Biotite code that builds the C-alpha atoms (Angstrom):
import biotite.structure as struc

atoms = struc.array([
    struc.Atom([0.000, 0.000, 0.000], chain_id="A", res_id=1, res_name="UNK", atom_name="CA", element="C"),
    struc.Atom([2.790, 2.380, 0.860], chain_id="A", res_id=2, res_name="UNK", atom_name="CA", element="C"),
    struc.Atom([4.591, 2.026, -2.477], chain_id="A", res_id=3, res_name="UNK", atom_name="CA", element="C"),
    struc.Atom([1.435, 2.223, -4.577], chain_id="A", res_id=4, res_name="UNK", atom_name="CA", element="C"),
    struc.Atom([0.168, 5.312, -2.746], chain_id="A", res_id=5, res_name="UNK", atom_name="CA", element="C"),
    struc.Atom([3.505, 7.076, -3.090], chain_id="A", res_id=6, res_name="UNK", atom_name="CA", element="C"),
    struc.Atom([3.909, 6.179, -6.770], chain_id="A", res_id=7, res_name="UNK", atom_name="CA", element="C"),
    struc.Atom([0.450, 7.549, -7.512], chain_id="A", res_id=8, res_name="UNK", atom_name="CA", element="C"),
    struc.Atom([1.358, 10.775, -5.743], chain_id="A", res_id=9, res_name="UNK", atom_name="CA", element="C"),
    struc.Atom([4.567, 11.170, -7.719], chain_id="A", res_id=10, res_name="UNK", atom_name="CA", element="C"),
    struc.Atom([2.787, 10.433, -11.006], chain_id="A", res_id=11, res_name="UNK", atom_name="CA", element="C"),
    struc.Atom([0.207, 13.107, -10.228], chain_id="A", res_id=12, res_name="UNK", atom_name="CA", element="C"),
    struc.Atom([2.952, 15.680, -9.681], chain_id="A", res_id=13, res_name="UNK", atom_name="CA", element="C"),
    struc.Atom([4.716, 14.506, -12.840], chain_id="A", res_id=14, res_name="UNK", atom_name="CA", element="C"),
    struc.Atom([1.540, 14.992, -14.868], chain_id="A", res_id=15, res_name="UNK", atom_name="CA", element="C"),
    struc.Atom([0.989, 18.467, -13.436], chain_id="A", res_id=16, res_name="UNK", atom_name="CA", element="C"),
    struc.Atom([4.568, 19.512, -14.133], chain_id="A", res_id=17, res_name="UNK", atom_name="CA", element="C"),
    struc.Atom([4.493, 18.039, -17.647], chain_id="A", res_id=18, res_name="UNK", atom_name="CA", element="C"),
    struc.Atom([8.290, 17.650, -17.722], chain_id="A", res_id=19, res_name="UNK", atom_name="CA", element="C"),
    struc.Atom([8.949, 21.254, -16.686], chain_id="A", res_id=20, res_name="UNK", atom_name="CA", element="C"),
    struc.Atom([12.379, 21.692, -15.133], chain_id="A", res_id=21, res_name="UNK", atom_name="CA", element="C"),
    struc.Atom([11.943, 25.324, -14.097], chain_id="A", res_id=22, res_name="UNK", atom_name="CA", element="C"),
    struc.Atom([9.343, 26.041, -11.429], chain_id="A", res_id=23, res_name="UNK", atom_name="CA", element="C"),
    struc.Atom([8.315, 29.318, -9.818], chain_id="A", res_id=24, res_name="UNK", atom_name="CA", element="C"),
    struc.Atom([6.798, 29.056, -6.361], chain_id="A", res_id=25, res_name="UNK", atom_name="CA", element="C"),
    struc.Atom([4.515, 32.073, -6.262], chain_id="A", res_id=26, res_name="UNK", atom_name="CA", element="C"),
    struc.Atom([2.557, 34.001, -3.656], chain_id="A", res_id=27, res_name="UNK", atom_name="CA", element="C"),
    struc.Atom([0.515, 37.219, -3.772], chain_id="A", res_id=28, res_name="UNK", atom_name="CA", element="C"),
    struc.Atom([-0.848, 39.416, -1.002], chain_id="A", res_id=29, res_name="UNK", atom_name="CA", element="C"),
    struc.Atom([-3.935, 41.493, -1.792], chain_id="A", res_id=30, res_name="UNK", atom_name="CA", element="C"),
    struc.Atom([-6.047, 44.328, -0.442], chain_id="A", res_id=31, res_name="UNK", atom_name="CA", element="C"),
    struc.Atom([-8.910, 43.585, 1.880], chain_id="A", res_id=32, res_name="UNK", atom_name="CA", element="C"),
    struc.Atom([-11.784, 44.874, -0.247], chain_id="A", res_id=33, res_name="UNK", atom_name="CA", element="C"),
    struc.Atom([-10.802, 45.382, -3.908], chain_id="A", res_id=34, res_name="UNK", atom_name="CA", element="C"),
    struc.Atom([-8.524, 42.301, -3.932], chain_id="A", res_id=35, res_name="UNK", atom_name="CA", element="C"),
    struc.Atom([-5.697, 44.036, -5.730], chain_id="A", res_id=36, res_name="UNK", atom_name="CA", element="C"),
    struc.Atom([-2.194, 42.621, -5.472], chain_id="A", res_id=37, res_name="UNK", atom_name="CA", element="C"),
    struc.Atom([-0.033, 44.633, -3.079], chain_id="A", res_id=38, res_name="UNK", atom_name="CA", element="C"),
    struc.Atom([2.966, 42.314, -2.830], chain_id="A", res_id=39, res_name="UNK", atom_name="CA", element="C"),
    struc.Atom([4.454, 39.567, -4.969], chain_id="A", res_id=40, res_name="UNK", atom_name="CA", element="C"),
    struc.Atom([6.852, 36.903, -3.737], chain_id="A", res_id=41, res_name="UNK", atom_name="CA", element="C"),
    struc.Atom([8.522, 34.193, -5.770], chain_id="A", res_id=42, res_name="UNK", atom_name="CA", element="C"),
    struc.Atom([11.234, 31.551, -5.556], chain_id="A", res_id=43, res_name="UNK", atom_name="CA", element="C"),
    struc.Atom([12.639, 30.032, -8.742], chain_id="A", res_id=44, res_name="UNK", atom_name="CA", element="C"),
    struc.Atom([14.007, 26.492, -8.696], chain_id="A", res_id=45, res_name="UNK", atom_name="CA", element="C"),
    struc.Atom([15.375, 23.913, -11.095], chain_id="A", res_id=46, res_name="UNK", atom_name="CA", element="C"),
    struc.Atom([14.146, 20.331, -10.781], chain_id="A", res_id=47, res_name="UNK", atom_name="CA", element="C"),
    struc.Atom([15.975, 17.074, -11.394], chain_id="A", res_id=48, res_name="UNK", atom_name="CA", element="C"),
    struc.Atom([14.559, 14.095, -13.297], chain_id="A", res_id=49, res_name="UNK", atom_name="CA", element="C"),
    struc.Atom([12.653, 12.956, -10.186], chain_id="A", res_id=50, res_name="UNK", atom_name="CA", element="C"),
    struc.Atom([10.949, 16.344, -9.858], chain_id="A", res_id=51, res_name="UNK", atom_name="CA", element="C"),
    struc.Atom([12.969, 17.170, -6.763], chain_id="A", res_id=52, res_name="UNK", atom_name="CA", element="C"),
    struc.Atom([14.553, 20.561, -6.200], chain_id="A", res_id=53, res_name="UNK", atom_name="CA", element="C"),
    struc.Atom([18.196, 20.590, -7.271], chain_id="A", res_id=54, res_name="UNK", atom_name="CA", element="C"),
    struc.Atom([18.876, 24.345, -7.376], chain_id="A", res_id=55, res_name="UNK", atom_name="CA", element="C"),
    struc.Atom([17.236, 27.274, -5.584], chain_id="A", res_id=56, res_name="UNK", atom_name="CA", element="C"),
    struc.Atom([17.700, 30.812, -6.884], chain_id="A", res_id=57, res_name="UNK", atom_name="CA", element="C"),
    struc.Atom([17.594, 33.900, -4.650], chain_id="A", res_id=58, res_name="UNK", atom_name="CA", element="C"),
    struc.Atom([14.017, 34.894, -3.895], chain_id="A", res_id=59, res_name="UNK", atom_name="CA", element="C"),
    struc.Atom([12.039, 37.774, -5.364], chain_id="A", res_id=60, res_name="UNK", atom_name="CA", element="C"),
    struc.Atom([9.734, 40.309, -3.689], chain_id="A", res_id=61, res_name="UNK", atom_name="CA", element="C"),
    struc.Atom([8.127, 43.532, -4.796], chain_id="A", res_id=62, res_name="UNK", atom_name="CA", element="C"),
    struc.Atom([5.489, 45.791, -3.261], chain_id="A", res_id=63, res_name="UNK", atom_name="CA", element="C"),
    struc.Atom([2.723, 46.966, -5.575], chain_id="A", res_id=64, res_name="UNK", atom_name="CA", element="C"),
    struc.Atom([0.744, 50.199, -5.335], chain_id="A", res_id=65, res_name="UNK", atom_name="CA", element="C"),
    struc.Atom([-3.010, 49.674, -5.246], chain_id="A", res_id=66, res_name="UNK", atom_name="CA", element="C"),
    struc.Atom([-5.938, 51.890, -6.178], chain_id="A", res_id=67, res_name="UNK", atom_name="CA", element="C"),
    struc.Atom([-7.825, 50.934, -3.019], chain_id="A", res_id=68, res_name="UNK", atom_name="CA", element="C"),
    struc.Atom([-6.674, 51.021, 0.600], chain_id="A", res_id=69, res_name="UNK", atom_name="CA", element="C"),
    struc.Atom([-4.914, 47.996, 2.041], chain_id="A", res_id=70, res_name="UNK", atom_name="CA", element="C"),
    struc.Atom([-7.505, 47.499, 4.780], chain_id="A", res_id=71, res_name="UNK", atom_name="CA", element="C"),
    struc.Atom([-6.979, 46.987, 8.530], chain_id="A", res_id=72, res_name="UNK", atom_name="CA", element="C"),
    struc.Atom([-7.248, 43.198, 8.493], chain_id="A", res_id=73, res_name="UNK", atom_name="CA", element="C"),
    struc.Atom([-4.622, 42.848, 5.772], chain_id="A", res_id=74, res_name="UNK", atom_name="CA", element="C"),
    struc.Atom([-2.339, 45.317, 7.513], chain_id="A", res_id=75, res_name="UNK", atom_name="CA", element="C"),
    struc.Atom([-2.630, 43.293, 10.719], chain_id="A", res_id=76, res_name="UNK", atom_name="CA", element="C"),
    struc.Atom([-1.852, 40.040, 8.886], chain_id="A", res_id=77, res_name="UNK", atom_name="CA", element="C"),
    struc.Atom([0.957, 41.266, 6.644], chain_id="A", res_id=78, res_name="UNK", atom_name="CA", element="C"),
    struc.Atom([2.314, 44.442, 8.204], chain_id="A", res_id=79, res_name="UNK", atom_name="CA", element="C"),
    struc.Atom([1.776, 46.175, 4.853], chain_id="A", res_id=80, res_name="UNK", atom_name="CA", element="C"),
    struc.Atom([0.359, 49.698, 5.134], chain_id="A", res_id=81, res_name="UNK", atom_name="CA", element="C"),
    struc.Atom([-0.819, 52.317, 2.662], chain_id="A", res_id=82, res_name="UNK", atom_name="CA", element="C"),
    struc.Atom([2.183, 54.466, 3.570], chain_id="A", res_id=83, res_name="UNK", atom_name="CA", element="C"),
    struc.Atom([4.538, 51.552, 2.897], chain_id="A", res_id=84, res_name="UNK", atom_name="CA", element="C"),
    struc.Atom([3.074, 51.009, -0.558], chain_id="A", res_id=85, res_name="UNK", atom_name="CA", element="C"),
    struc.Atom([3.306, 54.706, -1.327], chain_id="A", res_id=86, res_name="UNK", atom_name="CA", element="C"),
    struc.Atom([6.980, 54.754, -0.365], chain_id="A", res_id=87, res_name="UNK", atom_name="CA", element="C"),
    struc.Atom([8.140, 51.339, -1.597], chain_id="A", res_id=88, res_name="UNK", atom_name="CA", element="C"),
    struc.Atom([5.544, 50.180, -4.102], chain_id="A", res_id=89, res_name="UNK", atom_name="CA", element="C"),
    struc.Atom([5.671, 50.224, -7.893], chain_id="A", res_id=90, res_name="UNK", atom_name="CA", element="C"),
    struc.Atom([2.737, 50.143, -10.280], chain_id="A", res_id=91, res_name="UNK", atom_name="CA", element="C"),
    struc.Atom([1.407, 46.744, -11.290], chain_id="A", res_id=92, res_name="UNK", atom_name="CA", element="C"),
    struc.Atom([2.741, 46.965, -14.846], chain_id="A", res_id=93, res_name="UNK", atom_name="CA", element="C"),
    struc.Atom([6.287, 47.538, -13.519], chain_id="A", res_id=94, res_name="UNK", atom_name="CA", element="C"),
    struc.Atom([5.875, 44.719, -10.998], chain_id="A", res_id=95, res_name="UNK", atom_name="CA", element="C"),
    struc.Atom([4.829, 42.261, -13.699], chain_id="A", res_id=96, res_name="UNK", atom_name="CA", element="C"),
    struc.Atom([7.707, 43.391, -15.892], chain_id="A", res_id=97, res_name="UNK", atom_name="CA", element="C"),
    struc.Atom([10.244, 42.786, -13.106], chain_id="A", res_id=98, res_name="UNK", atom_name="CA", element="C"),
    struc.Atom([8.663, 39.405, -12.244], chain_id="A", res_id=99, res_name="UNK", atom_name="CA", element="C"),
    struc.Atom([9.000, 38.412, -15.890], chain_id="A", res_id=100, res_name="UNK", atom_name="CA", element="C"),
    struc.Atom([12.692, 39.341, -15.784], chain_id="A", res_id=101, res_name="UNK", atom_name="CA", element="C"),
    struc.Atom([13.150, 37.247, -12.648], chain_id="A", res_id=102, res_name="UNK", atom_name="CA", element="C"),
    struc.Atom([11.398, 34.255, -14.209], chain_id="A", res_id=103, res_name="UNK", atom_name="CA", element="C"),
    struc.Atom([13.525, 34.392, -17.351], chain_id="A", res_id=104, res_name="UNK", atom_name="CA", element="C"),
    struc.Atom([12.921, 33.116, -20.847], chain_id="A", res_id=105, res_name="UNK", atom_name="CA", element="C"),
    struc.Atom([12.715, 29.372, -20.192], chain_id="A", res_id=106, res_name="UNK", atom_name="CA", element="C"),
    struc.Atom([10.437, 27.538, -22.616], chain_id="A", res_id=107, res_name="UNK", atom_name="CA", element="C"),
    struc.Atom([8.622, 25.269, -20.170], chain_id="A", res_id=108, res_name="UNK", atom_name="CA", element="C"),
    struc.Atom([7.831, 26.914, -16.825], chain_id="A", res_id=109, res_name="UNK", atom_name="CA", element="C"),
    struc.Atom([5.268, 26.000, -14.190], chain_id="A", res_id=110, res_name="UNK", atom_name="CA", element="C"),
    struc.Atom([3.989, 28.282, -11.438], chain_id="A", res_id=111, res_name="UNK", atom_name="CA", element="C"),
    struc.Atom([3.056, 26.638, -8.157], chain_id="A", res_id=112, res_name="UNK", atom_name="CA", element="C"),
    struc.Atom([0.708, 28.358, -5.708], chain_id="A", res_id=113, res_name="UNK", atom_name="CA", element="C"),
    struc.Atom([-1.020, 27.184, -2.544], chain_id="A", res_id=114, res_name="UNK", atom_name="CA", element="C"),
    struc.Atom([-4.721, 27.514, -3.340], chain_id="A", res_id=115, res_name="UNK", atom_name="CA", element="C"),
    struc.Atom([-6.360, 29.266, -6.293], chain_id="A", res_id=116, res_name="UNK", atom_name="CA", element="C"),
    struc.Atom([-6.887, 32.628, -4.597], chain_id="A", res_id=117, res_name="UNK", atom_name="CA", element="C"),
    struc.Atom([-3.605, 33.921, -6.012], chain_id="A", res_id=118, res_name="UNK", atom_name="CA", element="C"),
    struc.Atom([-4.983, 33.529, -9.526], chain_id="A", res_id=119, res_name="UNK", atom_name="CA", element="C"),
    struc.Atom([-8.118, 35.421, -8.544], chain_id="A", res_id=120, res_name="UNK", atom_name="CA", element="C"),
    struc.Atom([-5.939, 38.259, -7.263], chain_id="A", res_id=121, res_name="UNK", atom_name="CA", element="C"),
    struc.Atom([-3.933, 38.224, -10.482], chain_id="A", res_id=122, res_name="UNK", atom_name="CA", element="C"),
    struc.Atom([-7.083, 38.307, -12.601], chain_id="A", res_id=123, res_name="UNK", atom_name="CA", element="C"),
    struc.Atom([-8.645, 41.149, -10.625], chain_id="A", res_id=124, res_name="UNK", atom_name="CA", element="C"),
    struc.Atom([-5.493, 43.266, -10.560], chain_id="A", res_id=125, res_name="UNK", atom_name="CA", element="C"),
    struc.Atom([-4.719, 42.790, -14.248], chain_id="A", res_id=126, res_name="UNK", atom_name="CA", element="C"),
    struc.Atom([-8.272, 43.882, -15.100], chain_id="A", res_id=127, res_name="UNK", atom_name="CA", element="C"),
    struc.Atom([-7.956, 47.033, -12.985], chain_id="A", res_id=128, res_name="UNK", atom_name="CA", element="C"),
    struc.Atom([-4.561, 47.779, -14.531], chain_id="A", res_id=129, res_name="UNK", atom_name="CA", element="C"),
    struc.Atom([-5.864, 47.167, -18.054], chain_id="A", res_id=130, res_name="UNK", atom_name="CA", element="C"),
    struc.Atom([-3.304, 44.492, -18.903], chain_id="A", res_id=131, res_name="UNK", atom_name="CA", element="C"),
    struc.Atom([-5.418, 41.342, -18.623], chain_id="A", res_id=132, res_name="UNK", atom_name="CA", element="C"),
    struc.Atom([-4.317, 40.260, -22.104], chain_id="A", res_id=133, res_name="UNK", atom_name="CA", element="C"),
    struc.Atom([-0.617, 40.556, -21.328], chain_id="A", res_id=134, res_name="UNK", atom_name="CA", element="C"),
    struc.Atom([1.056, 37.377, -22.714], chain_id="A", res_id=135, res_name="UNK", atom_name="CA", element="C"),
    struc.Atom([3.129, 36.832, -19.573], chain_id="A", res_id=136, res_name="UNK", atom_name="CA", element="C"),
    struc.Atom([0.075, 37.051, -17.315], chain_id="A", res_id=137, res_name="UNK", atom_name="CA", element="C"),
    struc.Atom([-1.812, 34.655, -19.581], chain_id="A", res_id=138, res_name="UNK", atom_name="CA", element="C"),
    struc.Atom([1.115, 32.238, -19.450], chain_id="A", res_id=139, res_name="UNK", atom_name="CA", element="C"),
    struc.Atom([0.885, 32.201, -15.637], chain_id="A", res_id=140, res_name="UNK", atom_name="CA", element="C"),
    struc.Atom([-2.823, 31.312, -15.838], chain_id="A", res_id=141, res_name="UNK", atom_name="CA", element="C"),
    struc.Atom([-2.092, 28.573, -18.337], chain_id="A", res_id=142, res_name="UNK", atom_name="CA", element="C"),
    struc.Atom([0.774, 27.020, -16.427], chain_id="A", res_id=143, res_name="UNK", atom_name="CA", element="C"),
    struc.Atom([-0.106, 27.363, -12.757], chain_id="A", res_id=144, res_name="UNK", atom_name="CA", element="C"),
    struc.Atom([-0.516, 24.420, -10.404], chain_id="A", res_id=145, res_name="UNK", atom_name="CA", element="C"),
    struc.Atom([-2.580, 24.620, -7.225], chain_id="A", res_id=146, res_name="UNK", atom_name="CA", element="C"),
    struc.Atom([-0.441, 22.507, -4.925], chain_id="A", res_id=147, res_name="UNK", atom_name="CA", element="C"),
    struc.Atom([-3.098, 22.476, -2.205], chain_id="A", res_id=148, res_name="UNK", atom_name="CA", element="C"),
    struc.Atom([-5.423, 20.527, -4.504], chain_id="A", res_id=149, res_name="UNK", atom_name="CA", element="C"),
    struc.Atom([-2.779, 17.812, -4.931], chain_id="A", res_id=150, res_name="UNK", atom_name="CA", element="C"),
    struc.Atom([-1.824, 17.670, -1.276], chain_id="A", res_id=151, res_name="UNK", atom_name="CA", element="C"),
    struc.Atom([-5.473, 17.888, -0.207], chain_id="A", res_id=152, res_name="UNK", atom_name="CA", element="C"),
    struc.Atom([-6.288, 14.533, -1.769], chain_id="A", res_id=153, res_name="UNK", atom_name="CA", element="C"),
    struc.Atom([-4.004, 12.848, 0.732], chain_id="A", res_id=154, res_name="UNK", atom_name="CA", element="C"),
    struc.Atom([-3.930, 15.120, 3.770], chain_id="A", res_id=155, res_name="UNK", atom_name="CA", element="C"),
    struc.Atom([-6.815, 17.014, 5.385], chain_id="A", res_id=156, res_name="UNK", atom_name="CA", element="C"),
    struc.Atom([-7.564, 18.543, 8.755], chain_id="A", res_id=157, res_name="UNK", atom_name="CA", element="C"),
    struc.Atom([-9.810, 16.824, 11.310], chain_id="A", res_id=158, res_name="UNK", atom_name="CA", element="C"),
    struc.Atom([-12.896, 18.361, 9.705], chain_id="A", res_id=159, res_name="UNK", atom_name="CA", element="C"),
    struc.Atom([-11.945, 17.016, 6.292], chain_id="A", res_id=160, res_name="UNK", atom_name="CA", element="C"),
    struc.Atom([-10.995, 20.434, 4.940], chain_id="A", res_id=161, res_name="UNK", atom_name="CA", element="C"),
    struc.Atom([-7.883, 21.783, 3.257], chain_id="A", res_id=162, res_name="UNK", atom_name="CA", element="C"),
    struc.Atom([-4.947, 22.568, 5.521], chain_id="A", res_id=163, res_name="UNK", atom_name="CA", element="C"),
    struc.Atom([-3.429, 26.018, 5.709], chain_id="A", res_id=164, res_name="UNK", atom_name="CA", element="C"),
    struc.Atom([0.140, 26.297, 4.445], chain_id="A", res_id=165, res_name="UNK", atom_name="CA", element="C"),
    struc.Atom([1.365, 26.641, 8.041], chain_id="A", res_id=166, res_name="UNK", atom_name="CA", element="C"),
    struc.Atom([-0.519, 23.541, 9.215], chain_id="A", res_id=167, res_name="UNK", atom_name="CA", element="C"),
    struc.Atom([0.672, 21.536, 6.208], chain_id="A", res_id=168, res_name="UNK", atom_name="CA", element="C"),
    struc.Atom([4.273, 22.431, 7.025], chain_id="A", res_id=169, res_name="UNK", atom_name="CA", element="C"),
    struc.Atom([3.700, 21.250, 10.588], chain_id="A", res_id=170, res_name="UNK", atom_name="CA", element="C"),
    struc.Atom([2.489, 17.860, 9.336], chain_id="A", res_id=171, res_name="UNK", atom_name="CA", element="C"),
    struc.Atom([5.844, 17.401, 7.604], chain_id="A", res_id=172, res_name="UNK", atom_name="CA", element="C"),
    struc.Atom([7.807, 18.707, 10.610], chain_id="A", res_id=173, res_name="UNK", atom_name="CA", element="C"),
    struc.Atom([9.055, 21.679, 8.584], chain_id="A", res_id=174, res_name="UNK", atom_name="CA", element="C"),
    struc.Atom([9.862, 24.889, 10.433], chain_id="A", res_id=175, res_name="UNK", atom_name="CA", element="C"),
    struc.Atom([8.478, 27.857, 8.444], chain_id="A", res_id=176, res_name="UNK", atom_name="CA", element="C"),
    struc.Atom([10.999, 30.436, 7.346], chain_id="A", res_id=177, res_name="UNK", atom_name="CA", element="C"),
    struc.Atom([10.361, 34.131, 8.007], chain_id="A", res_id=178, res_name="UNK", atom_name="CA", element="C"),
    struc.Atom([7.167, 35.936, 8.953], chain_id="A", res_id=179, res_name="UNK", atom_name="CA", element="C"),
    struc.Atom([3.708, 34.612, 7.996], chain_id="A", res_id=180, res_name="UNK", atom_name="CA", element="C"),
    struc.Atom([2.122, 36.369, 5.012], chain_id="A", res_id=181, res_name="UNK", atom_name="CA", element="C"),
    struc.Atom([5.438, 37.686, 3.747], chain_id="A", res_id=182, res_name="UNK", atom_name="CA", element="C"),
    struc.Atom([5.037, 36.631, 0.091], chain_id="A", res_id=183, res_name="UNK", atom_name="CA", element="C"),
    struc.Atom([8.689, 35.763, -0.471], chain_id="A", res_id=184, res_name="UNK", atom_name="CA", element="C"),
    struc.Atom([8.830, 33.626, 2.671], chain_id="A", res_id=185, res_name="UNK", atom_name="CA", element="C"),
    struc.Atom([5.469, 32.031, 1.834], chain_id="A", res_id=186, res_name="UNK", atom_name="CA", element="C"),
    struc.Atom([6.825, 31.126, -1.602], chain_id="A", res_id=187, res_name="UNK", atom_name="CA", element="C"),
    struc.Atom([9.936, 29.648, -0.003], chain_id="A", res_id=188, res_name="UNK", atom_name="CA", element="C"),
    struc.Atom([7.875, 27.702, 2.539], chain_id="A", res_id=189, res_name="UNK", atom_name="CA", element="C"),
    struc.Atom([5.683, 26.369, -0.262], chain_id="A", res_id=190, res_name="UNK", atom_name="CA", element="C"),
    struc.Atom([8.849, 25.090, -1.925], chain_id="A", res_id=191, res_name="UNK", atom_name="CA", element="C"),
    struc.Atom([9.782, 23.350, 1.339], chain_id="A", res_id=192, res_name="UNK", atom_name="CA", element="C"),
    struc.Atom([6.329, 21.775, 1.497], chain_id="A", res_id=193, res_name="UNK", atom_name="CA", element="C"),
    struc.Atom([6.630, 20.567, -2.106], chain_id="A", res_id=194, res_name="UNK", atom_name="CA", element="C"),
    struc.Atom([9.977, 18.957, -1.339], chain_id="A", res_id=195, res_name="UNK", atom_name="CA", element="C"),
    struc.Atom([8.647, 17.537, 1.912], chain_id="A", res_id=196, res_name="UNK", atom_name="CA", element="C"),
    struc.Atom([5.794, 15.813, 0.104], chain_id="A", res_id=197, res_name="UNK", atom_name="CA", element="C"),
    struc.Atom([8.178, 14.204, -2.359], chain_id="A", res_id=198, res_name="UNK", atom_name="CA", element="C"),
    struc.Atom([10.625, 12.946, 0.234], chain_id="A", res_id=199, res_name="UNK", atom_name="CA", element="C"),
    struc.Atom([8.411, 11.839, 3.133], chain_id="A", res_id=200, res_name="UNK", atom_name="CA", element="C"),
    struc.Atom([6.287, 9.009, 1.794], chain_id="A", res_id=201, res_name="UNK", atom_name="CA", element="C"),
    struc.Atom([5.716, 7.562, 5.279], chain_id="A", res_id=202, res_name="UNK", atom_name="CA", element="C"),
    struc.Atom([3.939, 10.772, 6.329], chain_id="A", res_id=203, res_name="UNK", atom_name="CA", element="C"),
    struc.Atom([1.831, 10.735, 3.172], chain_id="A", res_id=204, res_name="UNK", atom_name="CA", element="C"),
    struc.Atom([0.760, 7.133, 3.776], chain_id="A", res_id=205, res_name="UNK", atom_name="CA", element="C"),
    struc.Atom([-0.059, 7.821, 7.430], chain_id="A", res_id=206, res_name="UNK", atom_name="CA", element="C"),
    struc.Atom([-2.131, 10.920, 6.674], chain_id="A", res_id=207, res_name="UNK", atom_name="CA", element="C"),
    struc.Atom([-3.828, 9.415, 3.617], chain_id="A", res_id=208, res_name="UNK", atom_name="CA", element="C"),
    struc.Atom([-4.870, 6.442, 5.731], chain_id="A", res_id=209, res_name="UNK", atom_name="CA", element="C"),
    struc.Atom([-6.555, 8.856, 8.149], chain_id="A", res_id=210, res_name="UNK", atom_name="CA", element="C"),
    struc.Atom([-8.389, 10.516, 5.255], chain_id="A", res_id=211, res_name="UNK", atom_name="CA", element="C"),
    struc.Atom([-9.662, 7.176, 3.954], chain_id="A", res_id=212, res_name="UNK", atom_name="CA", element="C"),
    struc.Atom([-10.726, 5.941, 7.385], chain_id="A", res_id=213, res_name="UNK", atom_name="CA", element="C"),
    struc.Atom([-12.576, 9.172, 8.135], chain_id="A", res_id=214, res_name="UNK", atom_name="CA", element="C"),
    struc.Atom([-14.390, 9.331, 4.806], chain_id="A", res_id=215, res_name="UNK", atom_name="CA", element="C"),
    struc.Atom([-18.158, 9.189, 5.369], chain_id="A", res_id=216, res_name="UNK", atom_name="CA", element="C"),
    struc.Atom([-19.341, 9.059, 1.769], chain_id="A", res_id=217, res_name="UNK", atom_name="CA", element="C"),
    struc.Atom([-18.656, 5.405, 0.996], chain_id="A", res_id=218, res_name="UNK", atom_name="CA", element="C"),
    struc.Atom([-21.569, 3.009, 0.315], chain_id="A", res_id=219, res_name="UNK", atom_name="CA", element="C"),
    struc.Atom([-22.889, 1.479, 3.548], chain_id="A", res_id=220, res_name="UNK", atom_name="CA", element="C"),
    struc.Atom([-21.099, -1.913, 3.231], chain_id="A", res_id=221, res_name="UNK", atom_name="CA", element="C"),
    struc.Atom([-17.741, -0.219, 2.648], chain_id="A", res_id=222, res_name="UNK", atom_name="CA", element="C"),
    struc.Atom([-18.355, 2.185, 5.542], chain_id="A", res_id=223, res_name="UNK", atom_name="CA", element="C"),
    struc.Atom([-18.977, -0.787, 7.827], chain_id="A", res_id=224, res_name="UNK", atom_name="CA", element="C"),
    struc.Atom([-15.751, -2.452, 6.684], chain_id="A", res_id=225, res_name="UNK", atom_name="CA", element="C"),
    struc.Atom([-13.860, 0.780, 7.325], chain_id="A", res_id=226, res_name="UNK", atom_name="CA", element="C"),
    struc.Atom([-15.443, 0.980, 10.784], chain_id="A", res_id=227, res_name="UNK", atom_name="CA", element="C"),
    struc.Atom([-14.323, -2.590, 11.524], chain_id="A", res_id=228, res_name="UNK", atom_name="CA", element="C"),
    struc.Atom([-10.794, -1.713, 10.483], chain_id="A", res_id=229, res_name="UNK", atom_name="CA", element="C"),
    struc.Atom([-10.796, 1.353, 12.707], chain_id="A", res_id=230, res_name="UNK", atom_name="CA", element="C"),
    struc.Atom([-12.219, -0.499, 15.705], chain_id="A", res_id=231, res_name="UNK", atom_name="CA", element="C"),
    struc.Atom([-10.485, -3.878, 15.506], chain_id="A", res_id=232, res_name="UNK", atom_name="CA", element="C"),
    struc.Atom([-7.870, -3.597, 12.775], chain_id="A", res_id=233, res_name="UNK", atom_name="CA", element="C"),
    struc.Atom([-9.435, -6.567, 11.033], chain_id="A", res_id=234, res_name="UNK", atom_name="CA", element="C"),
    struc.Atom([-12.027, -7.165, 8.296], chain_id="A", res_id=235, res_name="UNK", atom_name="CA", element="C"),
    struc.Atom([-12.627, -10.058, 5.915], chain_id="A", res_id=236, res_name="UNK", atom_name="CA", element="C"),
    struc.Atom([-14.313, -10.682, 2.587], chain_id="A", res_id=237, res_name="UNK", atom_name="CA", element="C"),
    struc.Atom([-16.979, -12.620, 4.485], chain_id="A", res_id=238, res_name="UNK", atom_name="CA", element="C"),
    struc.Atom([-17.716, -9.484, 6.504], chain_id="A", res_id=239, res_name="UNK", atom_name="CA", element="C"),
    struc.Atom([-18.101, -7.483, 3.308], chain_id="A", res_id=240, res_name="UNK", atom_name="CA", element="C"),
    struc.Atom([-20.466, -10.063, 1.803], chain_id="A", res_id=241, res_name="UNK", atom_name="CA", element="C"),
    struc.Atom([-22.544, -9.980, 5.005], chain_id="A", res_id=242, res_name="UNK", atom_name="CA", element="C"),
    struc.Atom([-22.772, -6.179, 4.938], chain_id="A", res_id=243, res_name="UNK", atom_name="CA", element="C"),
    struc.Atom([-23.734, -6.227, 1.274], chain_id="A", res_id=244, res_name="UNK", atom_name="CA", element="C"),
    struc.Atom([-26.512, -8.671, 2.070], chain_id="A", res_id=245, res_name="UNK", atom_name="CA", element="C"),
    struc.Atom([-27.764, -6.380, 4.823], chain_id="A", res_id=246, res_name="UNK", atom_name="CA", element="C"),
    struc.Atom([-27.803, -3.434, 2.438], chain_id="A", res_id=247, res_name="UNK", atom_name="CA", element="C"),
    struc.Atom([-29.901, -4.987, -0.359], chain_id="A", res_id=248, res_name="UNK", atom_name="CA", element="C"),
])
């Protein structure tokens, strides 16, 4: 079971990467109300033939001026203020241009985010800035991978929901780097989580087993078998046949 589960996981990542050897771990921070990007963080890596990180480039971060105010909740979470953006921020067009320079001109690039909210921020901000049709922005949409959707098939919280990035790191015994909601550090921590998933198959098997045992949407006979396994650690084909008979 361990080998098969892990091989399936690796194959899923392989399919998502589609042989890409350059990956950008990407994170955006956005305003509270208008959902405009106010900070971009990225970490570029090169992958080996097993999809593992073999080279990490220096990280990237830029603050982005927004049309709307940051908002008190976002300021509390990120430490980013309207004054900070006024002093340190650049317009969105310049930010995208510098991100493109950081990414480089590689032919096959994938962008890995944690969740799909980053793409919603990118879409909203590019519309406000009037550059939604920018080829580089469109290439990010086309080539992004939501890592949480891959990880979430195997690991969930006790309520069966997606883990936060911080909680996912804790599962893999990874100490987060830097301050929470700093986009460059979040991008780096996402890279650590990616590598942790590839190199800790025992954790994946353990957590995936919990997900399967706690699943409540199986047909009744299967649910009863799962319950037997949870309670006694034992179930037989005869038990399954009995439960099927009870269910029809």
